[in-house]
C-alpha atoms as an extended CHARMM CRD file, in Angstrom:
* protein
*
       133  EXT
         1         1  UNK       CA             74.4990000000      111.4790000000       52.8340000000  PROA      1               0.0000000000
         2         2  UNK       CA             71.3890000000      112.9410000000       51.1280000000  PROA      2               0.0000000000
         3         3  UNK       CA             67.9420000000      113.1670000000       52.8270000000  PROA      3               0.0000000000
         4         4  UNK       CA             66.9390000000      110.4700000000       50.4690000000  PROA      4               0.0000000000
         5         5  UNK       CA             69.5230000000      108.1860000000       51.7580000000  PROA      5               0.0000000000
         6         6  UNK       CA             68.3160000000      108.5360000000       55.3260000000  PROA      6               0.0000000000
         7         7  UNK       CA             64.7810000000      107.6350000000       54.4250000000  PROA      7               0.0000000000
         8         8  UNK       CA             65.7330000000      104.5830000000       52.6870000000  PROA      8               0.0000000000
         9         9  UNK       CA             67.0770000000      102.8480000000       55.8420000000  PROA      9               0.0000000000
        10        10  UNK       CA             65.1180000000       99.8690000000       57.1460000000  PROA      10              0.0000000000
        11        11  UNK       CA             63.7970000000       99.5240000000       60.7020000000  PROA      11              0.0000000000
        12        12  UNK       CA             66.5530000000       97.0490000000       61.7800000000  PROA      12              0.0000000000
        13        13  UNK       CA             69.2010000000       99.6440000000       60.6090000000  PROA      13              0.0000000000
        14        14  UNK       CA             67.5560000000      102.3130000000       62.8130000000  PROA      14              0.0000000000
        15        15  UNK       CA             67.3210000000      100.1400000000       65.7130000000  PROA      15              0.0000000000
        16        16  UNK       CA             70.9240000000       98.9570000000       65.3450000000  PROA      16              0.0000000000
        17        17  UNK       CA             72.0990000000      102.6930000000       65.1640000000  PROA      17              0.0000000000
        18        18  UNK       CA             69.9510000000      103.6150000000       68.2260000000  PROA      18              0.0000000000
        19        19  UNK       CA             71.3940000000      100.7480000000       70.2160000000  PROA      19              0.0000000000
        20        20  UNK       CA             74.9970000000      101.4440000000       69.1470000000  PROA      20              0.0000000000
        21        21  UNK       CA             74.6160000000      105.0900000000       70.1880000000  PROA      21              0.0000000000
        22        22  UNK       CA             73.0810000000      104.0200000000       73.5710000000  PROA      22              0.0000000000
        23        23  UNK       CA             75.8550000000      101.5390000000       74.3100000000  PROA      23              0.0000000000
        24        24  UNK       CA             78.6880000000      104.0290000000       73.4640000000  PROA      24              0.0000000000
        25        25  UNK       CA             77.0150000000      106.7880000000       75.5360000000  PROA      25              0.0000000000
        26        26  UNK       CA             76.6530000000      104.3610000000       78.5240000000  PROA      26              0.0000000000
        27        27  UNK       CA             80.3670000000      103.3450000000       78.2940000000  PROA      27              0.0000000000
        28        28  UNK       CA             81.3600000000      107.0700000000       78.0200000000  PROA      28              0.0000000000
        29        29  UNK       CA             79.2550000000      107.8320000000       81.0770000000  PROA      29              0.0000000000
        30        30  UNK       CA             80.6320000000      105.0080000000       83.1450000000  PROA      30              0.0000000000
        31        31  UNK       CA             84.2300000000      106.0450000000       82.3420000000  PROA      31              0.0000000000
        32        32  UNK       CA             83.5760000000      109.7150000000       83.2640000000  PROA      32              0.0000000000
        33        33  UNK       CA             81.9800000000      108.5570000000       86.5920000000  PROA      33              0.0000000000
        34        34  UNK       CA             84.8950000000      106.2160000000       87.3890000000  PROA      34              0.0000000000
        35        35  UNK       CA             87.4100000000      108.9010000000       86.6360000000  PROA      35              0.0000000000
        36        36  UNK       CA             85.5760000000      111.4160000000       88.7200000000  PROA      36              0.0000000000
        37        37  UNK       CA             85.5260000000      108.9830000000       91.7530000000  PROA      37              0.0000000000
        38        38  UNK       CA             89.2340000000      108.2070000000       91.2330000000  PROA      38              0.0000000000
        39        39  UNK       CA             90.1590000000      111.8040000000       91.3590000000  PROA      39              0.0000000000
        40        40  UNK       CA             87.9830000000      112.6530000000       94.3270000000  PROA      40              0.0000000000
        41        41  UNK       CA             89.4970000000      109.8860000000       96.4340000000  PROA      41              0.0000000000
        42        42  UNK       CA             92.8730000000      110.2810000000       98.0280000000  PROA      42              0.0000000000
        43        43  UNK       CA             93.9130000000      106.7930000000       96.9680000000  PROA      43              0.0000000000
        44        44  UNK       CA             95.0670000000      106.0570000000      100.4310000000  PROA      44              0.0000000000
        45        45  UNK       CA             92.2360000000      103.8320000000      101.5390000000  PROA      45              0.0000000000
        46        46  UNK       CA             94.0970000000      101.4630000000      103.8890000000  PROA      46              0.0000000000
        47        47  UNK       CA             92.5890000000      100.3140000000      107.1080000000  PROA      47              0.0000000000
        48        48  UNK       CA             94.6260000000       98.6010000000      109.7700000000  PROA      48              0.0000000000
        49        49  UNK       CA             92.5920000000       96.6560000000      112.3710000000  PROA      49              0.0000000000
        50        50  UNK       CA             93.9110000000       94.7400000000      115.4220000000  PROA      50              0.0000000000
        51        51  UNK       CA             92.1270000000       91.6810000000      116.9380000000  PROA      51              0.0000000000
        52        52  UNK       CA             93.3510000000       92.1870000000      120.5320000000  PROA      52              0.0000000000
        53        53  UNK       CA             90.8250000000       89.5660000000      121.6510000000  PROA      53              0.0000000000
        54        54  UNK       CA             92.8570000000       86.9180000000      119.7940000000  PROA      54              0.0000000000
        55        55  UNK       CA             96.1580000000       88.0350000000      121.4060000000  PROA      55              0.0000000000
        56        56  UNK       CA             98.4660000000       85.1810000000      122.3910000000  PROA      56              0.0000000000
        57        57  UNK       CA            101.0090000000       85.6670000000      125.2050000000  PROA      57              0.0000000000
        58        58  UNK       CA            104.2890000000       83.9700000000      124.7800000000  PROA      58              0.0000000000
        59        59  UNK       CA            106.6290000000       84.6070000000      127.5720000000  PROA      59              0.0000000000
        60        60  UNK       CA            107.3470000000       88.2770000000      127.6880000000  PROA      60              0.0000000000
        61        61  UNK       CA            105.8470000000       88.9630000000      124.2770000000  PROA      61              0.0000000000
        62        62  UNK       CA            102.3420000000       89.3150000000      122.9470000000  PROA      62              0.0000000000
        63        63  UNK       CA            101.3280000000       88.2610000000      119.4100000000  PROA      63              0.0000000000
        64        64  UNK       CA             98.5230000000       90.4520000000      118.2080000000  PROA      64              0.0000000000
        65        65  UNK       CA             96.7500000000       89.5800000000      114.9840000000  PROA      65              0.0000000000
        66        66  UNK       CA             96.1170000000       92.4200000000      112.5300000000  PROA      66              0.0000000000
        67        67  UNK       CA             94.4710000000       92.9530000000      109.1470000000  PROA      67              0.0000000000
        68        68  UNK       CA             95.3610000000       95.4320000000      106.4660000000  PROA      68              0.0000000000
        69        69  UNK       CA             92.3990000000       96.1830000000      104.0990000000  PROA      69              0.0000000000
        70        70  UNK       CA             92.6210000000       98.1540000000      100.8870000000  PROA      70              0.0000000000
        71        71  UNK       CA             89.4560000000      100.2680000000      100.7060000000  PROA      71              0.0000000000
        72        72  UNK       CA             90.8430000000      102.6730000000       98.2370000000  PROA      72              0.0000000000
        73        73  UNK       CA             90.0650000000      103.0670000000       94.4530000000  PROA      73              0.0000000000
        74        74  UNK       CA             93.4240000000      101.5130000000       93.3200000000  PROA      74              0.0000000000
        75        75  UNK       CA             95.3910000000       98.3090000000       93.7020000000  PROA      75              0.0000000000
        76        76  UNK       CA             98.5470000000       98.8710000000       95.7900000000  PROA      76              0.0000000000
        77        77  UNK       CA            101.9260000000       97.4080000000       94.8530000000  PROA      77              0.0000000000
        78        78  UNK       CA            103.6560000000       98.4590000000       98.0260000000  PROA      78              0.0000000000
        79        79  UNK       CA            102.7830000000      100.1600000000      101.2310000000  PROA      79              0.0000000000
        80        80  UNK       CA            104.7280000000      101.0500000000      104.4120000000  PROA      80              0.0000000000
        81        81  UNK       CA            102.6470000000      101.0630000000      107.6740000000  PROA      81              0.0000000000
        82        82  UNK       CA            103.8460000000      101.9480000000      111.0860000000  PROA      82              0.0000000000
        83        83  UNK       CA            102.3530000000      100.2900000000      113.9600000000  PROA      83              0.0000000000
        84        84  UNK       CA            102.4470000000      102.4040000000      117.1650000000  PROA      84              0.0000000000
        85        85  UNK       CA            101.9780000000      101.2840000000      120.7980000000  PROA      85              0.0000000000
        86        86  UNK       CA            100.8070000000      104.0490000000      123.2270000000  PROA      86              0.0000000000
        87        87  UNK       CA            100.3990000000      104.0690000000      126.8930000000  PROA      87              0.0000000000
        88        88  UNK       CA             97.8810000000      106.9120000000      127.2480000000  PROA      88              0.0000000000
        89        89  UNK       CA             99.4550000000      109.6650000000      125.0950000000  PROA      89              0.0000000000
        90        90  UNK       CA            103.0190000000      108.2890000000      125.4700000000  PROA      90              0.0000000000
        91        91  UNK       CA            104.4640000000      106.4920000000      122.5530000000  PROA      91              0.0000000000
        92        92  UNK       CA            106.0940000000      103.3110000000      123.6610000000  PROA      92              0.0000000000
        93        93  UNK       CA            107.0570000000      101.3920000000      120.5510000000  PROA      93              0.0000000000
        94        94  UNK       CA            106.8910000000      101.7770000000      116.7840000000  PROA      94              0.0000000000
        95        95  UNK       CA            107.4200000000       99.0290000000      114.2260000000  PROA      95              0.0000000000
        96        96  UNK       CA            107.2350000000       99.1420000000      110.3660000000  PROA      96              0.0000000000
        97        97  UNK       CA            105.3290000000       96.7550000000      108.3550000000  PROA      97              0.0000000000
        98        98  UNK       CA            105.5450000000       96.3960000000      104.5300000000  PROA      98              0.0000000000
        99        99  UNK       CA            102.6810000000       95.2180000000      102.3420000000  PROA      99              0.0000000000
       100       100  UNK       CA            103.8990000000       94.0420000000       99.0500000000  PROA      100             0.0000000000
       101       101  UNK       CA            100.6280000000       93.8120000000       96.8980000000  PROA      101             0.0000000000
       102       102  UNK       CA             97.0370000000       94.5120000000       97.8590000000  PROA      102             0.0000000000
       103       103  UNK       CA             94.3410000000       94.2960000000       95.0320000000  PROA      103             0.0000000000
       104       104  UNK       CA             91.1630000000       96.3240000000       95.1910000000  PROA      104             0.0000000000
       105       105  UNK       CA             89.2150000000       95.2890000000       98.3640000000  PROA      105             0.0000000000
       106       106  UNK       CA             92.2370000000       92.9900000000       99.2100000000  PROA      106             0.0000000000
       107       107  UNK       CA             93.1920000000       91.9750000000      102.7480000000  PROA      107             0.0000000000
       108       108  UNK       CA             96.4290000000       90.8950000000      104.2740000000  PROA      108             0.0000000000
       109       109  UNK       CA             96.6470000000       89.3400000000      107.6310000000  PROA      109             0.0000000000
       110       110  UNK       CA             99.7040000000       89.4030000000      109.9680000000  PROA      110             0.0000000000
       111       111  UNK       CA            100.9330000000       89.1450000000      113.4970000000  PROA      111             0.0000000000
       112       112  UNK       CA            102.3980000000       92.0350000000      115.3860000000  PROA      112             0.0000000000
       113       113  UNK       CA            104.8040000000       90.9810000000      118.1410000000  PROA      113             0.0000000000
       114       114  UNK       CA            105.2350000000       93.4360000000      121.1200000000  PROA      114             0.0000000000
       115       115  UNK       CA            106.3190000000       93.3580000000      124.6750000000  PROA      115             0.0000000000
       116       116  UNK       CA            103.5030000000       95.6650000000      125.6790000000  PROA      116             0.0000000000
       117       117  UNK       CA            100.1850000000       94.0650000000      126.6320000000  PROA      117             0.0000000000
       118       118  UNK       CA             97.4380000000       95.2870000000      124.1540000000  PROA      118             0.0000000000
       119       119  UNK       CA             94.8880000000       95.0310000000      127.1030000000  PROA      119             0.0000000000
       120       120  UNK       CA             96.5810000000       98.0000000000      128.8190000000  PROA      120             0.0000000000
       121       121  UNK       CA             98.0820000000       99.7440000000      125.7720000000  PROA      121             0.0000000000
       122       122  UNK       CA             96.5950000000      101.2240000000      122.4610000000  PROA      122             0.0000000000
       123       123  UNK       CA             97.6860000000       99.9290000000      119.2150000000  PROA      123             0.0000000000
       124       124  UNK       CA             97.3940000000      102.1230000000      116.0560000000  PROA      124             0.0000000000
       125       125  UNK       CA             98.4000000000      101.7730000000      112.4670000000  PROA      125             0.0000000000
       126       126  UNK       CA             99.4090000000      104.7380000000      110.2550000000  PROA      126             0.0000000000
       127       127  UNK       CA            100.2740000000      104.8410000000      106.5270000000  PROA      127             0.0000000000
       128       128  UNK       CA            103.8590000000      106.0790000000      105.8360000000  PROA      128             0.0000000000
       129       129  UNK       CA            104.0980000000      105.5140000000      102.0960000000  PROA      129             0.0000000000
       130       130  UNK       CA            102.2670000000      104.1540000000       99.2550000000  PROA      130             0.0000000000
       131       131  UNK       CA            103.0330000000      102.8810000000       95.7130000000  PROA      131             0.0000000000
       132       132  UNK       CA            100.6170000000      102.0710000000       92.8070000000  PROA      132             0.0000000000
       133       133  UNK       CA            101.3480000000       99.5770000000       90.0850000000  PROA      133             0.0000000000
């Protein structure tokens, strides 16, 4: 376009061009920031918490409510979590829990059944494997 062509643009055309460049620049900036955050995170942002205060004793077993929370940057299609029961440093029991789908910031509640009293033993959850959609 010649210099004469640029001078013949109306104010509305200049404002539209400026806003378009601003919007496209903002979208590119957001995309770059999100990609940077995704690459920095390990993607394995799963937290397992146990509500030992709500444990229900039934005969020789204890039903302990737990929550798996996705705190990572991606939705999860499948995750294998091991729940370990310790008596001090001694591992007493392990059990596998599978979570089928957990969206971003999603939570899944469950009940872990054990023969060890959570008041006298330590419960820990650890991530074994993870799959993304």
